C-alpha positions in Angstrom: 21.4 -5.5 10.1 18.7 -3.5 8.3 18.2 -6.3 5.7 17.9 -8.8 8.6 15.2 -6.8 10.3 13.3 -6.5 7.0 13.6 -10.3 6.4 12.5 -11.1 10.0 9.4 -8.9 9.7 8.5 -10.3 6.3 8.7 -13.9 7.4 6.8 -13.2 10.7 4.1 -11.5 8.7 3.9 -14.1 6.0 3.9 -17.0 8.5 1.0 -15.4 10.4 -1.0 -14.7 7.3 -0.5 -18.3 5.9 -1.4 -19.8 9.3 -4.6 -17.7 9.6 -5.6 -18.4 6.1 -5.1 -22.2 6.3 -6.7 -22.3 9.8 -9.9 -20.9 8.1 -10.0 -23.9 5.8 -9.1 -26.2 8.6 -11.8 -25.1 11.1 -14.5 -24.9 8.4 -13.7 -28.5 7.4 -13.7 -29.7 10.9 -17.1 -28.0 11.6 -18.6 -30.1 8.7 -16.8 -33.2 10.0 -14.4 -33.4 7.0 -11.1 -35.0 7.7 -8.0 -32.8 7.4 -4.9 -34.9 6.7 -2.3 -32.2 6.7 -1.9 -28.6 7.9 1.3 -27.0 6.7 2.9 -23.5 6.9 4.8 -23.2 3.6 5.1 -26.0 1.1 7.0 -29.3 1.8 8.0 -30.9 -1.5 10.3 -33.9 -0.8 10.8 -33.0 2.9 9.6 -30.7 5.7 11.6 -28.8 8.3 9.7 -30.5 11.1 6.3 -32.1 11.6 4.1 -33.9 14.2 0.8 -35.7 14.2 -2.1 -35.2 16.4 -5.3 -37.2 15.8 -6.0 -37.5 12.1 -3.9 -34.4 11.1 -0.2 -34.0 10.4 1.0 -30.5 11.3 4.3 -29.2 9.8 6.5 -26.4 8.6 7.7 -26.7 4.9 10.9 -25.2 3.5 9.4 -23.5 0.4 7.9 -20.1 1.5 5.4 -19.7 -1.3 2.3 -20.1 0.9 0.8 -23.0 2.8 -1.9 -25.6 2.5 -4.3 -27.9 4.3 -4.8 -31.4 2.7 -8.5 -32.1 2.9 -9.5 -35.7 2.4 -11.4 -36.3 -0.9 -10.5 -33.0 -2.5 -8.3 -32.3 -5.6 -5.9 -29.7 -4.4 -2.2 -28.9 -4.4 -1.2 -32.4 -3.2 -2.7 -33.9 -6.4 -3.4 -37.1 -4.5 -5.3 -38.8 -7.3 -5.1 -42.3 -5.8 -7.4 -41.2 -3.0 -9.9 -40.0 -5.6 -10.1 -43.4 -7.2 -11.2 -45.1 -3.9 -14.9 -45.3 -2.9 -16.3 -42.1 -1.4 -16.2 -42.0 2.4 -18.6 -40.0 4.5 -15.8 -37.9 6.1 -14.4 -36.8 2.7 -14.8 -33.3 1.1 -16.4 -34.8 -2.0 -19.1 -36.5 0.1 -20.5 -33.2 1.5 -23.2 -31.0 -0.1 -22.0 -28.2 -2.4 -22.9 -25.4 0.1 -20.6 -26.9 2.8 -17.8 -27.3 0.3 -18.3 -23.7 -0.8 -17.9 -22.4 2.7 -14.8 -24.5 3.2 -13.3 -22.9 0.1 -13.9 -19.3 1.0 -13.1 -19.7 4.7 -9.4 -18.9 4.2 -10.2 -15.6 2.5 -12.8 -14.8 5.1 -10.2 -15.3 7.9 -7.7 -13.0 6.1 -10.4 -10.2 5.9 -11.3 -10.8 9.6 -7.6 -10.5 10.6 -7.3 -7.3 8.6 -10.4 -5.9 10.4 -9.0 -6.9 13.8 -5.6 -5.3 13.1 -6.9 -2.1 11.6 -9.5 -1.8 14.4 -6.8 -2.3 17.0 -4.5 0.3 15.4 -7.4 2.8 15.4 -8.3 2.1 19.0 -4.7 2.3 20.3 -3.1 4.9 18.1 -6.0 6.7 16.5 -5.4 8.0 13.0 -2.7 10.5 12.4 -2.9 12.5 9.2 -1.9 15.8 7.7 -5.0 17.8 6.8 -5.0 19.4 3.4 -6.7 22.4 4.9 -3.6 23.0 7.1 -1.3 23.2 4.1 -1.6 27.0 3.8 1.7 27.4 2.0 0.8 24.9 -0.7 3.0 22.2 -2.2 6.1 21.9 -4.3 6.0 19.5 -7.3 8.4 17.5 -9.3 8.8 17.9 -13.1 6.2 15.2 -13.9 3.5 17.1 -11.8 4.5 20.4 -13.4 4.0 18.9 -16.9 0.5 17.8 -15.7 -0.3 21.5 -14.9 0.7 21.9 -11.2 2.8 24.9 -10.1 4.9 25.3 -6.9 2.7 26.9 -4.3 -0.5 25.5 -5.5 -3.0 24.4 -2.8 -5.0 21.4 -4.1 -8.7 22.0 -3.4 -10.5 19.1 -5.2 -10.0 16.3 -7.7 -13.0 15.4 -9.9 -15.2 17.5 -7.7 -14.2 15.7 -4.5 -12.6 17.7 -1.8 -9.1 16.7 -0.8 -9.1 16.1 3.0 -5.8 14.2 3.6 -2.4 15.2 2.0 -2.0 11.6 0.9 -5.3 11.6 -0.9 -3.8 13.6 -3.8 -1.4 10.8 -4.8 -4.0 8.1 -4.2 -6.6 9.8 -6.4 -4.2 10.4 -9.2 -2.8 6.8 -9.1 -6.1 4.8 -8.8 -7.9 5.9 -11.9 -8.9 4.7 -15.3 -9.8 8.1 -16.7 -8.5 11.7 -16.9 -8.7 13.8 -13.7 -10.0 17.3 -13.3 -8.1 19.2 -10.6 -8.9 22.5 -8.9 -6.1 24.4 -7.1 -5.8 27.7 -5.3 -3.0 29.6 -7.1 -2.1 32.9 -5.6 -5.6 33.5 -4.2 -7.5 32.5 -7.3 -9.0 29.1 -8.3 -7.5 27.4 -11.3 -9.0 24.3 -12.9 -7.2 22.0 -15.3 -7.5 18.5 -16.6 -4.8 15.8 -16.5 -5.0 13.4 -19.5 -5.1 9.7 -18.7 -1.9 9.2 -20.7 -0.1 11.5 -18.4 -1.3 9.6 -15.4 -0.1 6.3 -17.1 3.4 7.9 -17.7 3.5 8.8 -14.1 2.9 5.2 -13.1 5.4 3.8 -15.5 8.2 6.2 -14.5 7.3 5.8 -10.8 7.5 9.6 -10.5 4.5 9.4 -8.2 6.8 8.6 -5.3 8.1 12.2 -5.1 5.2 13.8 -7.0 4.7 16.6 -4.4 5.8 17.7 -1.0 4.7 20.2 1.6 6.1 23.7 0.7 8.2 24.8 3.7 8.0 28.6 4.2 11.1 30.7 5.1 10.0 32.1 8.5 12.4 33.8 10.9 12.4 32.2 14.4 15.3 34.2 15.8 18.0 36.6 14.7 21.7 35.4 14.9 23.6 38.3 13.4 23.9 42.1 13.7 23.6 42.5 10.0 20.1 40.8 10.0 19.0 43.1 12.8 20.3 46.2 11.1 18.7 45.2 7.9 15.3 45.4 9.7 14.4 41.7 9.9 12.2 40.7 12.8 11.2 37.4 14.5 8.1 36.1 12.8 8.9 37.6 9.3 8.0 35.3 6.4 10.2 35.7 3.4 8.0 35.2 0.4 10.4 36.3 -2.4 14.0 37.0 -3.0 15.1 39.4 -5.8 11.5 39.1 -7.2 11.4 35.3 -7.3 9.0 33.4 -5.0 10.9 31.2 -2.5 10.5 28.5 0.1 13.3 27.1 2.3 15.0 24.9 -0.4 14.9 27.5 -3.2 15.9 30.4 -0.8 18.9 28.4 0.4 19.9 27.7 -3.2 19.5 31.3 -4.2 21.5 32.6 -1.2 24.3 30.3 -2.1 24.5 32.0 -5.5 24.7 35.4 -3.8 27.5 34.9 -1.3 29.1 38.2 0.0 26.3 40.1 -1.9 23.1 41.9 -1.0 19.6 40.6 -1.8 16.2 42.2 -1.8 13.7 40.3 0.3 9.9 40.5 0.1 8.8 40.1 3.7 5.3 39.3 4.9 4.8 40.9 8.4 1.4 41.0 10.2 -0.4 40.7 6.8 1.6 43.5 5.2 4.3 43.1 2.5 7.5 45.1 2.6 10.9 45.0 1.0 14.3 44.8 2.8 17.8 44.9 1.5 19.7 42.2 3.4 23.4 41.3 3.2 24.5 37.8 2.5 27.7 36.5 4.2 30.5 34.5 2.6 28.8 31.2 3.6 25.6 32.1 1.8 23.6 32.9 4.9 21.7 36.0 6.2 22.1 35.4 9.9 18.7 34.1 10.9 17.4 30.8 12.5 14.3 29.4 10.8 11.1 28.3 12.5 10.6 24.6 12.8 7.6 22.4 13.6 5.5 24.4 11.2 3.3 21.5 10.2 1.3 19.7 12.9 -0.6 16.6 12.0 -4.1 16.0 13.3 -5.1 12.8 15.1 -8.6 11.2 15.1 -9.3 9.2 18.2 -11.6 6.2 18.4 -13.4 4.5 21.3 -13.5 0.7 21.3 -16.9 0.6 19.7 -15.9 3.3 17.1 -12.7 1.5 16.2 -14.6 -1.6 14.8 -16.6 0.2 12.0 -13.5 2.3 11.4 -11.5 -0.9 10.9 -14.1 -2.4 8.6 -14.2 0.9 6.6 -10.5 0.9 6.2 -10.5 -2.8 5.0 -13.2 -1.8 2.5 -11.1 1.1 1.2 -8.0 -1.1 1.0 -9.8 -3.8 -0.9 -11.2 -1.2 -3.4 -7.8 0.4 -3.9 -6.0 -2.9 -4.4 -8.7 -4.2 -6.8 -8.3 -1.0 -8.8 -4.5 -1.7 -9.0 -5.2 -5.3 -10.2 -7.5 -4.1 -12.9 -4.8 -1.7 -14.2 -2.3 -4.5 -14.3 -4.6 -6.5 -16.6 -4.9 -3.6 -19.0 -1.9 -4.0 -21.3 -1.8 -0.3 -22.4 -1.0 0.7 -18.8 2.1 -1.5 -18.7 1.5 -1.8 -15.0 2.5 -5.5 -15.2 6.1 -4.2 -15.4 5.7 -3.1 -11.8 4.8 -6.5 -10.5 7.2 -7.6 -7.8 7.9 -10.8 -5.7 9.4 -11.4 -2.3 11.9 -8.6 -2.5 9.3 -6.0 -3.3 7.0 -7.3 -0.6 9.9 -7.4 1.9 10.8 -3.8 1.1 7.5 -2.4 2.3 8.6 -3.2 5.8 10.8 -0.6 7.6 14.5 -1.1 8.2 14.0 -0.5 11.9 11.7 -2.5 14.2 8.4 -0.6 14.3 5.5 -2.6 15.6 2.9 -0.1 14.4 4.2 -0.2 10.9 4.6 -4.0 11.1 0.9 -4.5 12.0 -0.2 -2.0 9.4 1.7 -3.7 6.7 0.5 -7.2 7.9 -3.1 -6.0 7.6 -2.5 -4.7 4.1 -0.9 -8.0 3.0 -3.8 -9.9 4.6 -6.2 -7.9 2.4 -3.9 -8.5 -0.6 -3.8 -12.2 0.0 -7.6 -12.3 0.3 -8.2 -10.5 -2.9 -5.6 -12.6 -4.9 -7.0 -15.8 -3.5 -10.6 -15.1 -4.4 -9.7 -14.5 -8.0 -11.5 -17.2 -10.2 -8.2 -18.8 -11.2 -7.9 -22.7 -11.1 -5.7 -23.7 -8.1 -6.7 -20.7 -6.0 -9.6 -20.6 -3.6 -11.6 -18.5 -6.0 -11.2 -21.2 -8.7 -12.5 -24.0 -6.4 -15.3 -21.7 -5.2 -16.3 -20.9 -8.7 -16.7 -24.5 -9.7 -18.6 -25.2 -6.6 -20.9 -22.2 -7.1 -21.6 -23.4 -10.6 -22.6 -26.8 -9.2 -24.9 -25.0 -6.6 -26.6 -23.0 -9.4 -26.9 -25.7 -12.1 -27.0 -28.9 -10.0 -24.2 -30.3 -12.2 -20.9 -31.2 -10.6 -17.6 -30.9 -12.5 -15.9 -34.2 -13.1 -12.8 -35.2 -11.2 -10.9 -35.3 -14.5 -11.9 -31.7 -15.3 -10.9 -30.5 -11.8 -7.6 -32.3 -12.2 -6.8 -30.6 -15.5 -7.8 -27.2 -14.1 -5.6 -27.8 -11.1 -2.6 -28.4 -13.4 -3.4 -25.3 -15.5 -3.8 -23.2 -12.4 -0.5 -24.5 -10.9 1.3 -23.6 -14.2 -0.2 -20.1 -14.3 0.7 -19.4 -10.7 4.2 -20.8 -11.1 4.7 -18.5 -14.2 3.4 -15.5 -12.3 5.7 -16.2 -9.3 8.7 -16.6 -11.7 7.8 -13.4 -13.6 7.2 -11.3 -10.4 10.4 -12.4 -8.8 12.3 -12.1 -12.1 11.2 -8.4 -12.1 12.7 -8.0 -8.7 16.0 -9.5 -9.7 16.0 -7.4 -12.9 15.4 -4.2 -11.0 18.0 -5.1 -8.4 20.8 -5.7 -10.8 19.9 -3.6 -13.8 18.0 -0.6 -12.7 
């Protein structure tokens, strides 16, 4: 059932994004009175799932979910309708229009994807605000995995800044360490003193390759007494509100304290307890189950929420789209740097589908759809033959030089682009299959 929910969300999102993208090309073409012969969601080689015709345009749903297309009369595109290109130019064809109109038609799909992302992000900000865990509220610091400790972090560190920029959101730490092409300088508060250290770029690359960034750090959960559940805890002198900061001389939080107590069953331990700002030591018995008879305080961490009016939500949505474009562009640049080996992390439909939750969560669905809309826009604007960016590049060249590329050149570029994109799709989905069965 969980897989089915993921699949449904994936196809709902993909269908919406393809429809919006192609509608951008469609409406721009119609504004300039260019005939659109086909409007398809997904590709339809050999046959379509269903289709109907209205006016000059055939609308349909293909069976191959690799995207979609509009077939614009007089344009060399995915359809590779070369016979039409041999006929005399008609006034309602793409090739008959001035370069600036053709350029607008080419970038209209990407523009619609960006506008959709702005609309979704603005809507989310207006309806739900922005919930985040403030770094300033993490007064007990973080716990780190082995990769982070090799970089220089220690359990209990409170991260203050990275490269001189103050960390505001807990999630900023991971983002700032992931999206970089250089070393990072980190300042932390360690037991009341500021410590600065530099993380080499090679260490950050190793973190990406091993995917250890996924559990790089977590909030350090303090061992705070909420209530007393045994006579032995009371007689030992424990009080509600006590924070146990060390056990037998070792600094502890909830996980480490639990583990330590399990190794001292039916024994007595020395606890360092912080009470009203003062530190004291107590000898506390441990029962046969590895417990000291207290109930721990929950709901220690309270996220903050930024609220937005309708007018405030629009610039907030635009800003979030800008940040998402910048972050995704950084990731793309890393992929094209062989030494990073980030190309090994490329994924296809399985990877994309897995970003959706296994239960139906509309807030998460729309957030993921907005992200994918940005991703689709960035990928499509790349100057690769066969993509919108490739078509736009050739048209832009014509606008600057006044020289139009020949149909034969565009035909060859279309074949090259199709081959490159097919190879990329095979490689990305092959990575998914390899990770699924081998890793």
